C-alpha positions as CSV (number, residue, x, y, z in Angstrom):
1,M,-224.4,17.4,2.4
2,R,-221.1,14.8,2.7
3,R,-218.5,14.3,0.8
4,K,-217.0,11.0,-0.6
5,E,-214.1,9.6,0.3
6,V,-212.0,9.4,-3.2
7,S,-211.8,5.1,-3.6
8,S,-207.9,4.9,-5.0
9,R,-210.4,1.4,-7.0
10,R,-212.8,4.1,-8.4
11,W,-210.3,6.8,-9.2
12,P,-206.8,4.9,-10.3
13,R,-205.5,6.9,-12.5
14,L,-206.4,10.3,-10.8
15,E,-204.3,8.9,-7.9
16,S,-201.6,7.7,-9.8
17,L,-201.6,11.8,-10.9
18,V,-201.7,13.4,-7.6
19,D,-199.4,11.1,-6.4
20,H,-196.8,11.5,-9.1
21,H,-196.8,15.5,-8.4
22,V,-196.9,15.1,-4.4
23,G,-193.7,13.5,-5.4
24,A,-192.5,16.1,-7.5
25,T,-193.0,19.1,-5.6
26,L,-191.5,17.1,-2.4
27,T,-189.0,15.9,-3.9
28,A,-187.8,19.5,-5.0
29,S,-188.5,21.0,-2.2
30,I,-186.5,18.7,-0.4
31,G,-184.2,19.5,-2.9
32,L,-183.8,23.7,-2.9
33,A,-184.2,22.4,1.5
34,V,-180.5,20.6,0.7
35,E,-178.6,23.4,-1.9
36,K,-179.7,26.1,1.5
37,V,-177.9,24.1,3.6
38,A,-175.1,22.9,1.1
39,A,-174.8,26.3,0.3
40,E,-173.8,26.7,4.6
41,I,-171.9,23.7,4.4
42,A,-169.2,25.9,2.2
43,R,-169.5,29.1,3.3
44,D,-168.3,27.8,7.0
45,A,-165.7,25.5,5.0
46,L,-164.5,28.5,2.6
47,A,-164.1,30.7,5.5
48,D,-161.4,28.1,7.2
49,E,-158.8,29.3,4.9
50,T,-156.7,25.9,6.2
51,F,-159.4,24.9,4.2
52,R,-159.3,27.6,1.4
53,R,-155.3,27.0,1.4
54,L,-155.9,22.4,0.9
55,M,-158.3,22.8,-1.7
56,R,-156.1,24.9,-4.0
57,E,-153.3,22.3,-4.0
58,L,-155.9,19.4,-5.0
59,I,-157.4,21.7,-7.5
60,Q,-154.3,22.9,-9.0
61,R,-152.8,18.9,-8.9
62,R,-155.5,17.8,-10.6
63,A,-155.5,21.0,-12.9
64,A,-152.4,20.0,-14.1
65,A,-152.3,16.3,-13.8
66,L,-155.8,16.9,-16.4
67,L,-153.5,19.4,-18.5
68,E,-150.9,16.8,-18.8
69,A,-152.9,14.2,-19.3
70,L,-154.1,16.6,-23.2
71,L,-151.4,16.8,-24.0
72,A,-149.5,13.7,-24.3
73,P,-150.5,11.1,-27.0
74,N,-152.9,9.1,-27.2
75,G,-154.0,6.4,-25.5
76,T,-150.7,6.9,-22.7
77,R,-152.8,9.1,-20.3
78,R,-151.9,8.3,-16.6
79,R,-154.1,8.8,-14.0
80,R,-152.2,10.0,-9.9
């Protein structure tokens, strides 16, 4: 017994539902792959002492600027 091909004209709602779930699954899978690669890159970057020092300095500067902005009277927030 041969299967008949499902025509999009005959089952447009079903095809739309399948497309949605396939797309969501593919997006989730790609997202996981990107997270794994990003974690690997972050581990490599954090192993570099120069990068760690530069990141620490940047974070300290930004934290100081944010604290200054939070402590400033309303309307006098400055950007650095």
